[in-house]
mmCIF file as Biopython writes it, N, C-alpha, C and O atoms, coordinates in Angstrom:
data_model
#
loop_
_atom_site.group_PDB
_atom_site.id
_atom_site.type_symbol
_atom_site.label_atom_id
_atom_site.label_alt_id
_atom_site.label_comp_id
_atom_site.label_asym_id
_atom_site.label_entity_id
_atom_site.label_seq_id
_atom_site.pdbx_PDB_ins_code
_atom_site.Cartn_x
_atom_site.Cartn_y
_atom_site.Cartn_z
_atom_site.occupancy
_atom_site.B_iso_or_equiv
_atom_site.auth_seq_id
_atom_site.auth_asym_id
_atom_site.pdbx_PDB_model_num
ATOM 1   N N  . MET A ? 1  ? 16.630  -4.766 -16.903 1.0 0.0 1  A 1 
ATOM 2   C CA . MET A ? 1  ? 17.148  -3.869 -15.890 1.0 0.0 1  A 1 
ATOM 3   C C  . MET A ? 1  ? 16.298  -3.980 -14.624 1.0 0.0 1  A 1 
ATOM 4   O O  . MET A ? 1  ? 15.069  -3.999 -14.692 1.0 0.0 1  A 1 
ATOM 5   N N  . GLU A ? 2  ? 16.966  -4.052 -13.467 1.0 0.0 2  A 1 
ATOM 6   C CA . GLU A ? 2  ? 16.244  -4.199 -12.210 1.0 0.0 2  A 1 
ATOM 7   C C  . GLU A ? 2  ? 15.660  -2.876 -11.751 1.0 0.0 2  A 1 
ATOM 8   O O  . GLU A ? 2  ? 16.238  -1.812 -11.970 1.0 0.0 2  A 1 
ATOM 9   N N  . ASN A ? 3  ? 14.512  -2.962 -11.114 1.0 0.0 3  A 1 
ATOM 10  C CA . ASN A ? 3  ? 13.887  -1.800 -10.512 1.0 0.0 3  A 1 
ATOM 11  C C  . ASN A ? 3  ? 14.503  -1.608 -9.133  1.0 0.0 3  A 1 
ATOM 12  O O  . ASN A ? 3  ? 14.607  -2.573 -8.376  1.0 0.0 3  A 1 
ATOM 13  N N  . ALA A ? 4  ? 14.913  -0.396 -8.786  1.0 0.0 4  A 1 
ATOM 14  C CA . ALA A ? 4  ? 15.532  -0.123 -7.490  1.0 0.0 4  A 1 
ATOM 15  C C  . ALA A ? 4  ? 14.608  -0.519 -6.346  1.0 0.0 4  A 1 
ATOM 16  O O  . ALA A ? 4  ? 15.086  -0.926 -5.286  1.0 0.0 4  A 1 
ATOM 17  N N  . ALA A ? 5  ? 13.305  -0.409 -6.535  1.0 0.0 5  A 1 
ATOM 18  C CA . ALA A ? 5  ? 12.343  -0.760 -5.484  1.0 0.0 5  A 1 
ATOM 19  C C  . ALA A ? 5  ? 12.380  -2.254 -5.168  1.0 0.0 5  A 1 
ATOM 20  O O  . ALA A ? 5  ? 12.035  -2.660 -4.058  1.0 0.0 5  A 1 
ATOM 21  N N  . ASP A ? 6  ? 12.796  -3.074 -6.137  1.0 0.0 6  A 1 
ATOM 22  C CA . ASP A ? 6  ? 12.845  -4.511 -5.918  1.0 0.0 6  A 1 
ATOM 23  C C  . ASP A ? 6  ? 13.861  -4.889 -4.841  1.0 0.0 6  A 1 
ATOM 24  O O  . ASP A ? 6  ? 13.745  -5.947 -4.222  1.0 0.0 6  A 1 
ATOM 25  N N  . ASN A ? 7  ? 14.841  -4.041 -4.617  1.0 0.0 7  A 1 
ATOM 26  C CA . ASN A ? 7  ? 15.871  -4.317 -3.624  1.0 0.0 7  A 1 
ATOM 27  C C  . ASN A ? 7  ? 15.560  -3.713 -2.265  1.0 0.0 7  A 1 
ATOM 28  O O  . ASN A ? 7  ? 16.331  -3.885 -1.321  1.0 0.0 7  A 1 
ATOM 29  N N  . GLN A ? 8  ? 14.452  -3.015 -2.153  1.0 0.0 8  A 1 
ATOM 30  C CA . GLN A ? 8  ? 14.062  -2.356 -0.909  1.0 0.0 8  A 1 
ATOM 31  C C  . GLN A ? 8  ? 13.095  -3.237 -0.135  1.0 0.0 8  A 1 
ATOM 32  O O  . GLN A ? 8  ? 12.323  -3.988 -0.730  1.0 0.0 8  A 1 
ATOM 33  N N  . PRO A ? 9  ? 13.134  -3.149 1.193   1.0 0.0 9  A 1 
ATOM 34  C CA . PRO A ? 9  ? 12.150  -3.921 1.980   1.0 0.0 9  A 1 
ATOM 35  C C  . PRO A ? 9  ? 10.738  -3.409 1.701   1.0 0.0 9  A 1 
ATOM 36  O O  . PRO A ? 9  ? 10.533  -2.251 1.337   1.0 0.0 9  A 1 
ATOM 37  N N  . TYR A ? 10 ? 9.785   -4.300 1.882   1.0 0.0 10 A 1 
ATOM 38  C CA . TYR A ? 10 ? 8.392   -3.895 1.720   1.0 0.0 10 A 1 
ATOM 39  C C  . TYR A ? 10 ? 8.022   -2.896 2.810   1.0 0.0 10 A 1 
ATOM 40  O O  . TYR A ? 10 ? 8.516   -2.971 3.936   1.0 0.0 10 A 1 
ATOM 41  N N  . ARG A ? 11 ? 7.151   -1.967 2.458   1.0 0.0 11 A 1 
ATOM 42  C CA . ARG A ? 11 ? 6.716   -0.919 3.383   1.0 0.0 11 A 1 
ATOM 43  C C  . ARG A ? 11 ? 5.256   -1.134 3.769   1.0 0.0 11 A 1 
ATOM 44  O O  . ARG A ? 11 ? 4.521   -1.885 3.129   1.0 0.0 11 A 1 
ATOM 45  N N  . ILE A ? 12 ? 4.867   -0.451 4.833   1.0 0.0 12 A 1 
ATOM 46  C CA . ILE A ? 12 ? 3.484   -0.479 5.308   1.0 0.0 12 A 1 
ATOM 47  C C  . ILE A ? 12 ? 2.946   0.947  5.275   1.0 0.0 12 A 1 
ATOM 48  O O  . ILE A ? 12 ? 3.586   1.877  5.766   1.0 0.0 12 A 1 
ATOM 49  N N  . TRP A ? 13 ? 1.777   1.104  4.696   1.0 0.0 13 A 1 
ATOM 50  C CA . TRP A ? 13 ? 1.110   2.406  4.596   1.0 0.0 13 A 1 
ATOM 51  C C  . TRP A ? 13 ? -0.157  2.346  5.423   1.0 0.0 13 A 1 
ATOM 52  O O  . TRP A ? 13 ? -0.897  1.366  5.346   1.0 0.0 13 A 1 
ATOM 53  N N  . GLU A ? 14 ? -0.421  3.375  6.213   1.0 0.0 14 A 1 
ATOM 54  C CA . GLU A ? 14 ? -1.572  3.370  7.122   1.0 0.0 14 A 1 
ATOM 55  C C  . GLU A ? 14 ? -2.553  4.481  6.776   1.0 0.0 14 A 1 
ATOM 56  O O  . GLU A ? 14 ? -2.168  5.629  6.554   1.0 0.0 14 A 1 
ATOM 57  N N  . CYS A ? 15 ? -3.824  4.112  6.737   1.0 0.0 15 A 1 
ATOM 58  C CA . CYS A ? 15 ? -4.887  5.092  6.517   1.0 0.0 15 A 1 
ATOM 59  C C  . CYS A ? 15 ? -4.971  5.997  7.739   1.0 0.0 15 A 1 
ATOM 60  O O  . CYS A ? 15 ? -5.116  5.513  8.861   1.0 0.0 15 A 1 
ATOM 61  N N  . VAL A ? 16 ? -4.881  7.304  7.530   1.0 0.0 16 A 1 
ATOM 62  C CA . VAL A ? 16 ? -4.922  8.239  8.651   1.0 0.0 16 A 1 
ATOM 63  C C  . VAL A ? 16 ? -6.339  8.396  9.199   1.0 0.0 16 A 1 
ATOM 64  O O  . VAL A ? 16 ? -6.518  8.935  10.291  1.0 0.0 16 A 1 
ATOM 65  N N  . LEU A ? 17 ? -7.333  7.938  8.467   1.0 0.0 17 A 1 
ATOM 66  C CA . LEU A ? 17 ? -8.719  8.071  8.917   1.0 0.0 17 A 1 
ATOM 67  C C  . LEU A ? 17 ? -9.186  6.902  9.774   1.0 0.0 17 A 1 
ATOM 68  O O  . LEU A ? 17 ? -9.884  7.105  10.767  1.0 0.0 17 A 1 
ATOM 69  N N  . CYS A ? 18 ? -8.806  5.671  9.399   1.0 0.0 18 A 1 
ATOM 70  C CA . CYS A ? 18 ? -9.323  4.513  10.139  1.0 0.0 18 A 1 
ATOM 71  C C  . CYS A ? 18 ? -8.252  3.587  10.688  1.0 0.0 18 A 1 
ATOM 72  O O  . CYS A ? 18 ? -8.560  2.711  11.497  1.0 0.0 18 A 1 
ATOM 73  N N  . GLY A ? 19 ? -7.003  3.753  10.272  1.0 0.0 19 A 1 
ATOM 74  C CA . GLY A ? 19 ? -5.931  2.913  10.784  1.0 0.0 19 A 1 
ATOM 75  C C  . GLY A ? 19 ? -5.666  1.644  9.985   1.0 0.0 19 A 1 
ATOM 76  O O  . GLY A ? 19 ? -4.770  0.876  10.335  1.0 0.0 19 A 1 
ATOM 77  N N  . PHE A ? 20 ? -6.430  1.407  8.911   1.0 0.0 20 A 1 
ATOM 78  C CA . PHE A ? 20 ? -6.159  0.243  8.059   1.0 0.0 20 A 1 
ATOM 79  C C  . PHE A ? 20 ? -4.723  0.322  7.555   1.0 0.0 20 A 1 
ATOM 80  O O  . PHE A ? 20 ? -4.241  1.396  7.196   1.0 0.0 20 A 1 
ATOM 81  N N  . GLN A ? 21 ? -4.044  -0.823 7.531   1.0 0.0 21 A 1 
ATOM 82  C CA . GLN A ? 21 ? -2.668  -0.844 7.053   1.0 0.0 21 A 1 
ATOM 83  C C  . GLN A ? 21 ? -2.572  -1.638 5.758   1.0 0.0 21 A 1 
ATOM 84  O O  . GLN A ? 21 ? -3.021  -2.781 5.668   1.0 0.0 21 A 1 
ATOM 85  N N  . TYR A ? 22 ? -1.968  -0.992 4.751   1.0 0.0 22 A 1 
ATOM 86  C CA . TYR A ? 22 ? -1.658  -1.680 3.496   1.0 0.0 22 A 1 
ATOM 87  C C  . TYR A ? 22 ? -0.205  -2.114 3.574   1.0 0.0 22 A 1 
ATOM 88  O O  . TYR A ? 22 ? 0.696   -1.279 3.653   1.0 0.0 22 A 1 
ATOM 89  N N  . ASN A ? 23 ? 0.021   -3.422 3.552   1.0 0.0 23 A 1 
ATOM 90  C CA . ASN A ? 23 ? 1.362   -3.979 3.580   1.0 0.0 23 A 1 
ATOM 91  C C  . ASN A ? 23 ? 1.712   -4.387 2.150   1.0 0.0 23 A 1 
ATOM 92  O O  . ASN A ? 23 ? 1.016   -5.201 1.544   1.0 0.0 23 A 1 
ATOM 93  N N  . GLU A ? 24 ? 2.788   -3.822 1.616   1.0 0.0 24 A 1 
ATOM 94  C CA . GLU A ? 24 ? 3.172   -4.133 0.237   1.0 0.0 24 A 1 
ATOM 95  C C  . GLU A ? 24 ? 3.411   -5.628 0.036   1.0 0.0 24 A 1 
ATOM 96  O O  . GLU A ? 24 ? 3.155   -6.150 -1.049  1.0 0.0 24 A 1 
ATOM 97  N N  . ALA A ? 25 ? 3.897   -6.320 1.057   1.0 0.0 25 A 1 
ATOM 98  C CA . ALA A ? 25 ? 4.151   -7.760 0.938   1.0 0.0 25 A 1 
ATOM 99  C C  . ALA A ? 25 ? 2.855   -8.539 0.746   1.0 0.0 25 A 1 
ATOM 100 O O  . ALA A ? 25 ? 2.827   -9.539 0.028   1.0 0.0 25 A 1 
ATOM 101 N N  . ASP A ? 26 ? 1.781   -8.080 1.388   1.0 0.0 26 A 1 
ATOM 102 C CA . ASP A ? 26 ? 0.495   -8.785 1.335   1.0 0.0 26 A 1 
ATOM 103 C C  . ASP A ? 26 ? -0.396  -8.321 0.198   1.0 0.0 26 A 1 
ATOM 104 O O  . ASP A ? 26 ? -1.214  -9.095 -0.299  1.0 0.0 26 A 1 
ATOM 105 N N  . GLY A ? 27 ? -0.252  -7.062 -0.227  1.0 0.0 27 A 1 
ATOM 106 C CA . GLY A ? 27 ? -1.137  -6.512 -1.247  1.0 0.0 27 A 1 
ATOM 107 C C  . GLY A ? 27 ? -2.562  -6.364 -0.711  1.0 0.0 27 A 1 
ATOM 108 O O  . GLY A ? 27 ? -2.776  -6.306 0.499   1.0 0.0 27 A 1 
ATOM 109 N N  . ASP A ? 28 ? -3.513  -6.306 -1.609  1.0 0.0 28 A 1 
ATOM 110 C CA . ASP A ? 28 ? -4.940  -6.238 -1.264  1.0 0.0 28 A 1 
ATOM 111 C C  . ASP A ? 28 ? -5.698  -7.085 -2.283  1.0 0.0 28 A 1 
ATOM 112 O O  . ASP A ? 28 ? -6.400  -6.551 -3.142  1.0 0.0 28 A 1 
ATOM 113 N N  . PRO A ? 29 ? -5.551  -8.415 -2.184  1.0 0.0 29 A 1 
ATOM 114 C CA . PRO A ? 29 ? -6.153  -9.300 -3.188  1.0 0.0 29 A 1 
ATOM 115 C C  . PRO A ? 29 ? -7.646  -9.093 -3.406  1.0 0.0 29 A 1 
ATOM 116 O O  . PRO A ? 29 ? -8.139  -9.269 -4.520  1.0 0.0 29 A 1 
ATOM 117 N N  . ASP A ? 30 ? -8.377  -8.719 -2.343  1.0 0.0 30 A 1 
ATOM 118 C CA . ASP A ? 30 ? -9.817  -8.500 -2.491  1.0 0.0 30 A 1 
ATOM 119 C C  . ASP A ? 30 ? -10.127 -7.333 -3.430  1.0 0.0 30 A 1 
ATOM 120 O O  . ASP A ? 30 ? -11.212 -7.261 -4.006  1.0 0.0 30 A 1 
ATOM 121 N N  . SER A ? 31 ? -9.157  -6.419 -3.577  1.0 0.0 31 A 1 
ATOM 122 C CA . SER A ? 31 ? -9.328  -5.275 -4.475  1.0 0.0 31 A 1 
ATOM 123 C C  . SER A ? 31 ? -8.537  -5.439 -5.769  1.0 0.0 31 A 1 
ATOM 124 O O  . SER A ? 31 ? -8.424  -4.500 -6.558  1.0 0.0 31 A 1 
ATOM 125 N N  . GLY A ? 32 ? -7.989  -6.636 -5.983  1.0 0.0 32 A 1 
ATOM 126 C CA . GLY A ? 32 ? -7.246  -6.901 -7.214  1.0 0.0 32 A 1 
ATOM 127 C C  . GLY A ? 32 ? -5.794  -6.449 -7.174  1.0 0.0 32 A 1 
ATOM 128 O O  . GLY A ? 32 ? -5.148  -6.359 -8.218  1.0 0.0 32 A 1 
ATOM 129 N N  . ILE A ? 33 ? -5.266  -6.160 -5.972  1.0 0.0 33 A 1 
ATOM 130 C CA . ILE A ? 33 ? -3.876  -5.733 -5.822  1.0 0.0 33 A 1 
ATOM 131 C C  . ILE A ? 33 ? -3.067  -6.947 -5.350  1.0 0.0 33 A 1 
ATOM 132 O O  . ILE A ? 33 ? -3.245  -7.420 -4.227  1.0 0.0 33 A 1 
ATOM 133 N N  . ALA A ? 34 ? -2.187  -7.441 -6.206  1.0 0.0 34 A 1 
ATOM 134 C CA . ALA A ? 34 ? -1.438  -8.662 -5.924  1.0 0.0 34 A 1 
ATOM 135 C C  . ALA A ? 34 ? -0.416  -8.463 -4.807  1.0 0.0 34 A 1 
ATOM 136 O O  . ALA A ? 34 ? 0.106   -7.361 -4.636  1.0 0.0 34 A 1 
ATOM 137 N N  . PRO A ? 35 ? -0.126  -9.523 -4.045  1.0 0.0 35 A 1 
ATOM 138 C CA . PRO A ? 35 ? 0.958   -9.443 -3.065  1.0 0.0 35 A 1 
ATOM 139 C C  . PRO A ? 35 ? 2.256   -8.995 -3.750  1.0 0.0 35 A 1 
ATOM 140 O O  . PRO A ? 35 ? 2.552   -9.395 -4.876  1.0 0.0 35 A 1 
ATOM 141 N N  . GLY A ? 36 ? 3.010   -8.168 -3.050  1.0 0.0 36 A 1 
ATOM 142 C CA . GLY A ? 36 ? 4.262   -7.653 -3.599  1.0 0.0 36 A 1 
ATOM 143 C C  . GLY A ? 36 ? 4.105   -6.360 -4.378  1.0 0.0 36 A 1 
ATOM 144 O O  . GLY A ? 36 ? 5.091   -5.824 -4.884  1.0 0.0 36 A 1 
ATOM 145 N N  . THR A ? 37 ? 2.876   -5.845 -4.485  1.0 0.0 37 A 1 
ATOM 146 C CA . THR A ? 37 ? 2.648   -4.605 -5.225  1.0 0.0 37 A 1 
ATOM 147 C C  . THR A ? 37 ? 3.097   -3.407 -4.395  1.0 0.0 37 A 1 
ATOM 148 O O  . THR A ? 37 ? 2.619   -3.187 -3.282  1.0 0.0 37 A 1 
ATOM 149 N N  . ARG A ? 38 ? 4.022   -2.642 -4.957  1.0 0.0 38 A 1 
ATOM 150 C CA . ARG A ? 38 ? 4.538   -1.450 -4.291  1.0 0.0 38 A 1 
ATOM 151 C C  . ARG A ? 38 ? 3.465   -0.361 -4.279  1.0 0.0 38 A 1 
ATOM 152 O O  . ARG A ? 38 ? 2.609   -0.300 -5.162  1.0 0.0 38 A 1 
ATOM 153 N N  . TRP A ? 39 ? 3.529   0.488  -3.270  1.0 0.0 39 A 1 
ATOM 154 C CA . TRP A ? 39 ? 2.557   1.569  -3.090  1.0 0.0 39 A 1 
ATOM 155 C C  . TRP A ? 39 ? 2.436   2.424  -4.345  1.0 0.0 39 A 1 
ATOM 156 O O  . TRP A ? 39 ? 1.331   2.752  -4.778  1.0 0.0 39 A 1 
ATOM 157 N N  . GLU A ? 40 ? 3.575   2.780  -4.923  1.0 0.0 40 A 1 
ATOM 158 C CA . GLU A ? 40 ? 3.552   3.658  -6.094  1.0 0.0 40 A 1 
ATOM 159 C C  . GLU A ? 40 ? 2.942   2.987  -7.328  1.0 0.0 40 A 1 
ATOM 160 O O  . GLU A ? 40 ? 2.612   3.666  -8.300  1.0 0.0 40 A 1 
ATOM 161 N N  . ASP A ? 41 ? 2.792   1.666  -7.295  1.0 0.0 41 A 1 
ATOM 162 C CA . ASP A ? 41 ? 2.202   0.940  -8.423  1.0 0.0 41 A 1 
ATOM 163 C C  . ASP A ? 41 ? 0.699   0.711  -8.274  1.0 0.0 41 A 1 
ATOM 164 O O  . ASP A ? 41 ? 0.055   0.189  -9.185  1.0 0.0 41 A 1 
ATOM 165 N N  . ILE A ? 42 ? 0.145   1.098  -7.136  1.0 0.0 42 A 1 
ATOM 166 C CA . ILE A ? 42 ? -1.302  0.986  -6.932  1.0 0.0 42 A 1 
ATOM 167 C C  . ILE A ? 42 ? -1.984  2.123  -7.694  1.0 0.0 42 A 1 
ATOM 168 O O  . ILE A ? 42 ? -1.517  3.260  -7.640  1.0 0.0 42 A 1 
ATOM 169 N N  . PRO A ? 43 ? -3.062  1.842  -8.391  1.0 0.0 43 A 1 
ATOM 170 C CA . PRO A ? 43 ? -3.758  2.914  -9.126  1.0 0.0 43 A 1 
ATOM 171 C C  . PRO A ? 43 ? -4.198  4.048  -8.197  1.0 0.0 43 A 1 
ATOM 172 O O  . PRO A ? 43 ? -4.560  3.809  -7.045  1.0 0.0 43 A 1 
ATOM 173 N N  . ASP A ? 44 ? -4.164  5.263  -8.699  1.0 0.0 44 A 1 
ATOM 174 C CA . ASP A ? 44 ? -4.543  6.432  -7.904  1.0 0.0 44 A 1 
ATOM 175 C C  . ASP A ? 44 ? -6.003  6.407  -7.471  1.0 0.0 44 A 1 
ATOM 176 O O  . ASP A ? 44 ? -6.376  7.076  -6.507  1.0 0.0 44 A 1 
ATOM 177 N N  . ASP A ? 45 ? -6.838  5.633  -8.183  1.0 0.0 45 A 1 
ATOM 178 C CA . ASP A ? 45 ? -8.257  5.591  -7.809  1.0 0.0 45 A 1 
ATOM 179 C C  . ASP A ? 45 ? -8.563  4.476  -6.796  1.0 0.0 45 A 1 
ATOM 180 O O  . ASP A ? 45 ? -9.722  4.273  -6.436  1.0 0.0 45 A 1 
ATOM 181 N N  . TRP A ? 46 ? -7.525  3.750  -6.335  1.0 0.0 46 A 1 
ATOM 182 C CA . TRP A ? 46 ? -7.713  2.751  -5.272  1.0 0.0 46 A 1 
ATOM 183 C C  . TRP A ? 46 ? -8.105  3.476  -3.998  1.0 0.0 46 A 1 
ATOM 184 O O  . TRP A ? 46 ? -7.660  4.597  -3.754  1.0 0.0 46 A 1 
ATOM 185 N N  . SER A ? 47 ? -8.933  2.842  -3.188  1.0 0.0 47 A 1 
ATOM 186 C CA . SER A ? 47 ? -9.333  3.459  -1.920  1.0 0.0 47 A 1 
ATOM 187 C C  . SER A ? 47 ? -9.248  2.438  -0.791  1.0 0.0 47 A 1 
ATOM 188 O O  . SER A ? 47 ? -9.210  1.231  -1.026  1.0 0.0 47 A 1 
ATOM 189 N N  . CYS A ? 48 ? -9.219  2.941  0.426   1.0 0.0 48 A 1 
ATOM 190 C CA . CYS A ? 48 ? -9.132  2.112  1.619   1.0 0.0 48 A 1 
ATOM 191 C C  . CYS A ? 48 ? -10.297 1.123  1.642   1.0 0.0 48 A 1 
ATOM 192 O O  . CYS A ? 48 ? -11.453 1.527  1.516   1.0 0.0 48 A 1 
ATOM 193 N N  . PRO A ? 49 ? -10.002 -0.164 1.800   1.0 0.0 49 A 1 
ATOM 194 C CA . PRO A ? 49 ? -11.098 -1.145 1.823   1.0 0.0 49 A 1 
ATOM 195 C C  . PRO A ? 49 ? -11.950 -1.080 3.091   1.0 0.0 49 A 1 
ATOM 196 O O  . PRO A ? 49 ? -13.038 -1.654 3.134   1.0 0.0 49 A 1 
ATOM 197 N N  . GLU A ? 50 ? -11.470 -0.392 4.115   1.0 0.0 50 A 1 
ATOM 198 C CA . GLU A ? 50 ? -12.224 -0.280 5.365   1.0 0.0 50 A 1 
ATOM 199 C C  . GLU A ? 50 ? -13.138 0.936  5.404   1.0 0.0 50 A 1 
ATOM 200 O O  . GLU A ? 50 ? -14.290 0.835  5.825   1.0 0.0 50 A 1 
ATOM 201 N N  . CYS A ? 51 ? -12.622 2.103  4.959   1.0 0.0 51 A 1 
ATOM 202 C CA . CYS A ? 51 ? -13.414 3.334  5.103   1.0 0.0 51 A 1 
ATOM 203 C C  . CYS A ? 51 ? -13.574 4.110  3.795   1.0 0.0 51 A 1 
ATOM 204 O O  . CYS A ? 51 ? -14.185 5.178  3.778   1.0 0.0 51 A 1 
ATOM 205 N N  . ASN A ? 52 ? -13.025 3.576  2.702   1.0 0.0 52 A 1 
ATOM 206 C CA . ASN A ? 52 ? -13.151 4.188  1.380   1.0 0.0 52 A 1 
ATOM 207 C C  . ASN A ? 52 ? -12.366 5.494  1.227   1.0 0.0 52 A 1 
ATOM 208 O O  . ASN A ? 52 ? -12.643 6.277  0.319   1.0 0.0 52 A 1 
ATOM 209 N N  . ALA A ? 53 ? -11.388 5.735  2.109   1.0 0.0 53 A 1 
ATOM 210 C CA . ALA A ? 53 ? -10.553 6.936  1.998   1.0 0.0 53 A 1 
ATOM 211 C C  . ALA A ? 53 ? -9.677  6.836  0.752   1.0 0.0 53 A 1 
ATOM 212 O O  . ALA A ? 53 ? -9.320  5.742  0.314   1.0 0.0 53 A 1 
ATOM 213 N N  . ALA A ? 54 ? -9.343  7.979  0.197   1.0 0.0 54 A 1 
ATOM 214 C CA . ALA A ? 54 ? -8.490  8.041  -0.985  1.0 0.0 54 A 1 
ATOM 215 C C  . ALA A ? 54 ? -7.065  7.599  -0.659  1.0 0.0 54 A 1 
ATOM 216 O O  . ALA A ? 54 ? -6.637  7.663  0.493   1.0 0.0 54 A 1 
ATOM 217 N N  . LYS A ? 55 ? -6.346  7.157  -1.664  1.0 0.0 55 A 1 
ATOM 218 C CA . LYS A ? 55 ? -4.952  6.744  -1.505  1.0 0.0 55 A 1 
ATOM 219 C C  . LYS A ? 55 ? -4.114  7.855  -0.875  1.0 0.0 55 A 1 
ATOM 220 O O  . LYS A ? 55 ? -3.160  7.578  -0.148  1.0 0.0 55 A 1 
ATOM 221 N N  . SER A ? 56 ? -4.465  9.097  -1.148  1.0 0.0 56 A 1 
ATOM 222 C CA . SER A ? 56 ? -3.728  10.238 -0.603  1.0 0.0 56 A 1 
ATOM 223 C C  . SER A ? 56 ? -3.882  10.381 0.909   1.0 0.0 56 A 1 
ATOM 224 O O  . SER A ? 56 ? -3.154  11.158 1.528   1.0 0.0 56 A 1 
ATOM 225 N N  . GLU A ? 57 ? -4.811  9.649  1.512   1.0 0.0 57 A 1 
ATOM 226 C CA . GLU A ? 57 ? -5.042  9.706  2.955   1.0 0.0 57 A 1 
ATOM 227 C C  . GLU A ? 57 ? -4.202  8.675  3.722   1.0 0.0 57 A 1 
ATOM 228 O O  . GLU A ? 57 ? -4.467  8.408  4.894   1.0 0.0 57 A 1 
ATOM 229 N N  . PHE A ? 58 ? -3.205  8.107  3.069   1.0 0.0 58 A 1 
ATOM 230 C CA . PHE A ? 58 ? -2.324  7.127  3.696   1.0 0.0 58 A 1 
ATOM 231 C C  . PHE A ? 58 ? -0.946  7.723  3.939   1.0 0.0 58 A 1 
ATOM 232 O O  . PHE A ? 58 ? -0.446  8.505  3.130   1.0 0.0 58 A 1 
ATOM 233 N N  . ASP A ? 59 ? -0.336  7.349  5.061   1.0 0.0 59 A 1 
ATOM 234 C CA . ASP A ? 59 ? 1.035   7.738  5.394   1.0 0.0 59 A 1 
ATOM 235 C C  . ASP A ? 59 ? 1.866   6.482  5.565   1.0 0.0 59 A 1 
ATOM 236 O O  . ASP A ? 59 ? 1.379   5.462  6.051   1.0 0.0 59 A 1 
ATOM 237 N N  . MET A ? 60 ? 3.139   6.566  5.158   1.0 0.0 60 A 1 
ATOM 238 C CA . MET A ? 60 ? 4.025   5.429  5.333   1.0 0.0 60 A 1 
ATOM 239 C C  . MET A ? 60 ? 4.396   5.282  6.801   1.0 0.0 60 A 1 
ATOM 240 O O  . MET A ? 60 ? 4.714   6.262  7.474   1.0 0.0 60 A 1 
ATOM 241 N N  . ARG A ? 61 ? 4.350   4.050  7.287   1.0 0.0 61 A 1 
ATOM 242 C CA . ARG A ? 61 ? 4.733   3.742  8.662   1.0 0.0 61 A 1 
ATOM 243 C C  . ARG A ? 61 ? 6.211   3.391  8.686   1.0 0.0 61 A 1 
ATOM 244 O O  . ARG A ? 61 ? 6.707   2.737  7.768   1.0 0.0 61 A 1 
ATOM 245 N N  . VAL A ? 62 ? 6.911   3.811  9.709   1.0 0.0 62 A 1 
ATOM 246 C CA . VAL A ? 62 ? 8.302   3.426  9.881   1.0 0.0 62 A 1 
ATOM 247 C C  . VAL A ? 62 ? 8.321   2.015  10.457  1.0 0.0 62 A 1 
ATOM 248 O O  . VAL A ? 62 ? 7.716   1.753  11.496  1.0 0.0 62 A 1 
ATOM 249 N N  . VAL A ? 63 ? 9.010   1.119  9.783   1.0 0.0 63 A 1 
ATOM 250 C CA . VAL A ? 63 ? 9.076   -0.267 10.214  1.0 0.0 63 A 1 
ATOM 251 C C  . VAL A ? 63 ? 10.499  -0.558 10.677  1.0 0.0 63 A 1 
ATOM 252 O O  . VAL A ? 63 ? 11.470  -0.180 10.023  1.0 0.0 63 A 1 
ATOM 253 N N  . GLY A ? 64 ? 10.602  -1.235 11.813  1.0 0.0 64 A 1 
ATOM 254 C CA . GLY A ? 64 ? 11.934  -1.613 12.268  1.0 0.0 64 A 1 
ATOM 255 C C  . GLY A ? 64 ? 12.277  -1.037 13.517  1.0 0.0 64 A 1 
ATOM 256 O O  . GLY A ? 64 ? 13.375  -1.270 14.024  1.0 0.0 64 A 1 
#
């Protein structure tokens, strides 16, 4: 069965503290997050690689 998220465009999430952007298409390989990893699939204990902010400190950016 297909995941509904697989049919959605990749999103960009931005750290509200430092402006780092997590792009689902790119992932965060340095932190073990593979390209194509959806935001909701990132572990809750992941943090911003730039400022160490919690995942909860990110907001989705409107793309397009």
